[in-house]
MARVOPA-423209 format. One record per residue: residue number from 1; residue in one letter; chain; x, y, z of N, C-alpha, C, O in turn. Coordinates in Angstrom, 1 decimal, padded with zeros to 4 digits. Example, Ala and Ser with C-alpha at 12.3 -4.5 7.8 and 13.67 -1.06 7.14 Angstrom:
2
 num residuo cadena   n_c1   n_c2   n_c3  ca_c1  ca_c2  ca_c3   c_c1   c_c2   c_c3   o_c1   o_c2   o_c3
   1       A      A  013.2 -005.7  007.8  012.3 -004.5  007.8  013.2 -003.3  007.8  014.2 -003.3  008.5
   2       S      A  012.8 -002.2  007.1  013.7 -001.1  007.1  012.9  000.0  007.9  013.4  001.1  008.0
//
This chain:
93
 num residuo cadena   n_c1   n_c2   n_c3  ca_c1  ca_c2  ca_c3   c_c1   c_c2   c_c3   o_c1   o_c2   o_c3
   1       M      A  043.8 -036.5 -029.7  044.0 -035.1 -029.8  044.9 -034.6 -030.5  046.1 -034.9 -030.5
   2       C      A  044.2 -033.5 -031.2  045.2 -033.0 -032.3  045.3 -031.8 -031.7  044.2 -031.4 -031.4
   3       I      A  046.3 -031.0 -031.4  046.3 -029.6 -031.4  047.5 -028.9 -033.1  048.7 -029.1 -033.3
   4       L      A  046.4 -028.3 -033.8  046.7 -027.5 -034.4  046.8 -025.8 -034.5  046.0 -025.0 -034.2
   5       K      A  048.4 -025.6 -035.2  049.2 -024.0 -035.0  047.5 -023.4 -036.1  047.1 -023.8 -037.1
   6       P      A  047.0 -022.3 -035.2  046.0 -021.3 -036.3  046.9 -020.9 -037.3  048.1 -021.0 -037.3
   7       C      A  046.0 -020.4 -038.4  046.9 -020.6 -040.2  046.8 -019.1 -039.9  047.9 -018.5 -040.1
   8       G      A  046.2 -018.5 -039.6  046.7 -016.7 -039.6  045.6 -016.5 -041.4  045.9 -015.9 -042.4
   9       C      A  044.7 -017.1 -041.2  043.4 -017.1 -041.9  042.8 -015.6 -041.8  042.1 -015.3 -040.8
  10       T      A  043.1 -014.6 -043.1  041.4 -013.5 -042.2  040.8 -013.5 -043.3  039.8 -012.8 -043.2
  11       S      A  041.1 -014.0 -044.7  039.6 -013.7 -045.0  040.0 -014.3 -046.7  040.9 -014.0 -047.4
  12       V      A  038.6 -015.3 -046.8  039.4 -016.1 -048.0  037.6 -016.1 -048.6  036.6 -016.3 -048.0
  13       M      A  037.8 -015.7 -050.2  037.0 -016.2 -051.3  037.2 -017.7 -052.0  038.0 -018.1 -052.8
  14       F      A  035.6 -018.5 -051.1  035.7 -019.6 -051.9  034.8 -019.7 -053.1  034.7 -020.8 -053.7
  15       V      A  033.9 -018.6 -053.6  033.2 -019.0 -054.4  033.3 -017.9 -055.6  032.2 -017.1 -055.6
  16       K      A  034.0 -017.6 -056.5  033.8 -016.4 -057.2  032.2 -016.8 -058.6  031.7 -017.7 -059.4
  17       A      A  032.1 -015.2 -058.1  030.4 -015.6 -059.0  031.2 -015.7 -060.8  032.3 -015.4 -061.2
  18       F      A  030.2 -016.4 -061.5  030.4 -016.3 -062.5  030.1 -015.2 -063.6  030.8 -015.2 -064.6
  19       S      A  029.5 -014.6 -063.5  028.6 -013.4 -064.1  027.6 -012.3 -063.1  026.9 -012.5 -062.2
  20       F      A  028.1 -010.9 -064.0  026.8 -010.1 -062.9  025.9 -009.7 -064.1  026.0 -009.5 -065.3
  21       R      A  025.0 -009.8 -063.1  023.8 -008.9 -064.6  022.6 -008.2 -063.5  021.6 -008.7 -063.0
  22       G      A  023.2 -006.7 -063.5  022.3 -006.1 -062.3  022.9 -006.0 -061.0  024.0 -006.1 -060.5
  23       Q      A  022.1 -005.9 -060.7  021.7 -006.5 -059.1  022.5 -007.6 -058.4  023.2 -007.5 -057.4
  24       Y      A  022.3 -009.1 -059.4  022.4 -010.4 -058.9  024.0 -011.3 -059.5  024.5 -011.6 -060.6
  25       R      A  024.2 -011.5 -058.8  025.4 -012.8 -058.9  025.1 -013.9 -059.9  023.9 -014.3 -059.7
  26       L      A  025.8 -014.8 -061.1  024.9 -015.4 -061.6  026.6 -016.7 -060.9  027.8 -016.4 -060.9
  27       Y      A  026.0 -017.7 -060.5  026.9 -018.7 -059.7  026.5 -020.8 -061.2  025.5 -021.4 -061.5
  28       T      A  027.9 -020.9 -061.5  027.3 -022.0 -061.6  027.1 -023.6 -061.0  027.4 -023.7 -059.8
  29       D      A  026.7 -024.6 -061.6  026.1 -025.9 -061.1  027.4 -025.6 -059.8  027.4 -025.0 -058.7
  30       D      A  028.2 -026.4 -060.4  029.4 -026.5 -059.3  030.1 -025.6 -058.6  031.1 -025.9 -057.9
  31       D      A  029.2 -023.9 -058.7  030.2 -023.4 -057.4  028.9 -023.8 -056.3  029.0 -024.0 -055.1
  32       L      A  027.7 -023.9 -057.1  026.6 -024.5 -056.0  026.8 -025.5 -055.3  026.2 -025.4 -054.3
  33       E      A  027.4 -026.4 -055.3  027.9 -027.6 -054.7  028.9 -027.5 -053.6  029.0 -028.1 -052.5
  34       R      A  029.7 -026.4 -054.3  030.8 -026.2 -053.5  030.4 -024.6 -052.5  031.3 -023.9 -052.1
  35       L      A  029.2 -024.4 -052.2  029.0 -023.4 -051.9  028.1 -024.6 -050.2  028.3 -024.6 -049.0
  36       E      A  027.3 -025.3 -051.0  026.5 -026.6 -050.2  028.1 -027.0 -049.3  028.2 -026.6 -048.1
  37       L      A  029.1 -027.6 -049.9  030.4 -028.2 -048.6  031.0 -027.1 -048.4  032.2 -027.3 -048.2
  38       I      A  030.8 -025.9 -048.3  031.6 -025.1 -046.9  030.1 -025.0 -046.2  029.9 -025.8 -045.3
  39       L      A  029.2 -024.5 -046.5  028.1 -024.5 -045.7  028.1 -025.5 -044.6  028.1 -025.2 -043.4
  40       N      A  028.1 -027.0 -045.5  028.1 -027.4 -044.3  029.2 -028.1 -043.1  029.1 -028.3 -041.9
  41       L      A  030.2 -028.1 -044.1  031.5 -027.5 -043.2  031.6 -027.0 -042.1  031.9 -027.4 -041.0
  42       T      A  031.1 -025.4 -042.9  031.0 -024.3 -041.8  029.9 -024.4 -040.7  030.2 -023.7 -039.7
  43       R      A  028.6 -025.3 -040.7  028.0 -025.6 -039.6  028.0 -026.8 -039.0  027.0 -027.2 -038.3
  44       E      A  029.5 -027.5 -039.3  030.0 -028.5 -038.6  031.1 -028.2 -037.3  031.5 -028.9 -036.4
  45       L      A  031.7 -026.1 -037.8  032.3 -025.1 -036.7  033.8 -026.1 -037.7  034.9 -026.3 -037.2
  46       V      A  033.5 -026.4 -038.5  035.1 -026.2 -039.2  035.6 -024.9 -039.5  035.0 -024.2 -040.2
  47       S      A  036.9 -024.4 -038.8  037.2 -022.9 -039.2  037.0 -022.6 -041.6  036.6 -023.1 -042.6
  48       T      A  037.5 -021.6 -041.1  037.2 -021.4 -042.6  038.9 -022.2 -043.7  039.1 -022.7 -044.8
  49       C      A  039.8 -021.8 -042.6  041.2 -022.3 -043.1  041.1 -023.9 -043.2  041.7 -024.5 -044.1
  50       W      A  040.3 -024.5 -042.4  040.4 -025.8 -043.0  039.6 -025.8 -044.0  040.2 -026.5 -044.8
  51       V      A  038.5 -025.4 -044.5  037.8 -025.3 -045.2  038.0 -025.3 -046.3  037.5 -025.9 -047.2
  52       E      A  039.4 -024.2 -046.2  040.3 -023.8 -047.8  041.1 -025.0 -048.3  041.2 -025.3 -049.4
  53       I      A  041.8 -025.8 -046.7  042.8 -027.2 -047.2  041.9 -028.1 -047.7  042.2 -028.7 -048.8
  54       I      A  040.5 -028.5 -047.0  039.8 -029.2 -047.9  039.1 -028.9 -049.3  039.0 -029.6 -050.4
  55       L      A  038.7 -027.8 -049.0  038.7 -027.7 -050.9  039.8 -027.5 -052.2  039.7 -027.7 -053.4
  56       N      A  040.8 -027.2 -051.3  042.4 -026.8 -052.2  042.5 -028.5 -052.7  042.5 -028.9 -053.8
  57       M      A  042.4 -029.7 -051.2  042.6 -031.1 -051.7  041.4 -031.8 -052.7  041.8 -032.7 -053.4
  58       R      A  040.2 -031.5 -052.7  039.1 -032.4 -053.0  039.5 -031.4 -055.2  039.2 -032.0 -056.3
  59       A      A  040.0 -030.5 -055.3  040.4 -030.2 -056.2  041.4 -030.7 -057.3  041.2 -030.8 -058.5
  60       R      A  042.6 -031.0 -056.4  043.8 -031.6 -056.3  043.2 -033.2 -056.3  044.1 -034.0 -056.5
  61       M      A  042.2 -033.7 -056.2  042.0 -035.2 -056.1  041.3 -035.3 -057.1  041.3 -036.5 -057.6
  62       E      A  040.2 -034.1 -057.9  039.6 -034.6 -059.3  040.5 -034.1 -060.3  040.2 -034.2 -061.5
  63       D      A  041.9 -033.3 -059.7  042.5 -033.4 -061.2  043.5 -034.6 -060.9  044.2 -034.9 -061.9
  64       M      A  043.6 -035.1 -060.2  044.0 -036.8 -060.4  043.2 -037.4 -061.0  043.8 -038.3 -061.6
  65       Q      A  041.8 -037.4 -061.2  041.0 -038.3 -061.4  040.9 -037.9 -062.5  040.7 -038.9 -063.2
  66       K      A  041.1 -036.5 -063.4  041.0 -036.6 -064.8  042.1 -036.9 -065.5  042.2 -037.1 -066.7
  67       E      A  043.4 -037.1 -064.4  044.5 -037.2 -065.4  044.6 -038.8 -065.4  045.3 -039.3 -066.3
  68       I      A  043.8 -039.9 -064.4  044.0 -041.3 -064.6  042.9 -041.5 -065.4  042.9 -042.5 -066.2
  69       R      A  042.2 -040.8 -065.5  040.9 -041.6 -066.6  041.6 -041.0 -068.3  041.1 -041.5 -069.3
  70       Q      A  042.3 -040.3 -068.4  043.2 -039.6 -069.8  044.3 -040.9 -069.9  044.5 -041.4 -071.0
  71       F      A  044.7 -041.3 -069.1  045.7 -042.0 -068.8  045.1 -043.6 -069.0  045.9 -044.5 -069.5
  72       M      A  044.4 -043.8 -068.8  043.7 -044.9 -068.9  042.7 -045.0 -070.7  042.8 -046.0 -071.4
  73       E      A  042.0 -043.8 -071.0  041.5 -044.0 -072.3  042.8 -044.1 -072.9  042.7 -044.9 -073.8
  74       F      A  044.5 -043.5 -072.7  045.4 -043.5 -073.7  046.1 -044.8 -074.0  046.7 -045.2 -075.1
  75       I      A  045.9 -045.7 -072.5  046.5 -047.5 -072.5  045.1 -048.2 -073.8  045.3 -049.2 -074.5
  76       Q      A  043.9 -047.2 -073.7  043.1 -048.4 -074.0  043.2 -047.8 -075.5  043.4 -048.8 -076.2
  77       T      A  043.3 -047.3 -075.8  043.8 -046.7 -077.7  044.7 -047.6 -078.4  044.6 -048.0 -079.6
  78       E      A  046.2 -047.8 -076.8  046.9 -047.9 -077.2  047.3 -049.8 -077.5  048.1 -050.4 -078.2
  79       L      A  046.4 -050.0 -076.6  046.1 -051.4 -076.7  045.6 -052.4 -077.8  045.8 -053.5 -078.3
  80       S      A  044.3 -050.9 -077.7  043.5 -051.4 -079.5  044.5 -051.6 -080.7  044.8 -052.5 -081.4
  81       G      A  044.9 -050.6 -080.7  046.4 -051.0 -082.0  047.2 -051.9 -082.2  047.8 -052.3 -083.2
  82       H      A  047.1 -052.4 -080.9  048.3 -053.3 -080.5  047.7 -054.4 -081.4  048.1 -055.0 -082.4
  83       I      A  046.5 -054.4 -080.6  045.8 -056.1 -080.8  044.9 -055.9 -082.3  044.2 -056.8 -082.7
  84       L      A  045.0 -055.3 -082.6  044.4 -055.3 -083.8  045.8 -055.3 -085.0  045.6 -056.0 -086.0
  85       G      A  046.8 -054.9 -085.0  048.3 -055.3 -085.6  048.5 -056.5 -085.1  049.0 -057.2 -086.0
  86       L      A  048.3 -057.3 -083.9  048.4 -058.7 -083.8  047.7 -059.6 -085.0  048.3 -060.5 -085.6
  87       K      A  046.1 -059.0 -085.0  045.0 -059.8 -085.5  045.8 -059.9 -087.0  046.3 -060.9 -087.6
  88       L      A  045.9 -058.7 -087.3  046.5 -058.3 -088.8  047.3 -059.8 -089.4  047.2 -060.4 -090.4
  89       A      A  048.6 -059.8 -087.7  049.4 -060.4 -088.6  049.5 -061.5 -088.4  050.3 -062.2 -088.9
  90       L      A  048.4 -062.0 -087.6  047.9 -063.4 -087.1  047.4 -063.6 -088.5  048.2 -064.3 -089.2
  91       K      A  046.3 -063.2 -089.2  045.5 -063.3 -090.9  046.7 -063.8 -091.6  047.0 -065.0 -091.7
  92       M      A  047.3 -063.1 -091.8  048.9 -062.8 -092.9  049.5 -063.5 -093.0  050.3 -063.4 -093.9
  93       H      A  049.4 -064.8 -091.9  050.5 -066.1 -091.9  049.4 -067.3 -091.6  049.8 -068.5 -091.6
//
């Protein structure tokens, strides 16, 4: 059992409209996916405070995954350059 202190959230905006056209709000596919997640969480009786925490954690995880991909690409590029240099050096000898 876990006892949690209320976070005191009052109003949270989870998704901002991409743009407005007259009476209509336009959302991106990512926004719609985010809304679907929010609906699923709130249907499971997750409070808006926890929804906000979950969304922030997901965003951080996505940022970390992007950084890891960039790092892996950097490593691959560096290794490719070194391997090419070694192959050229071996051909010269």
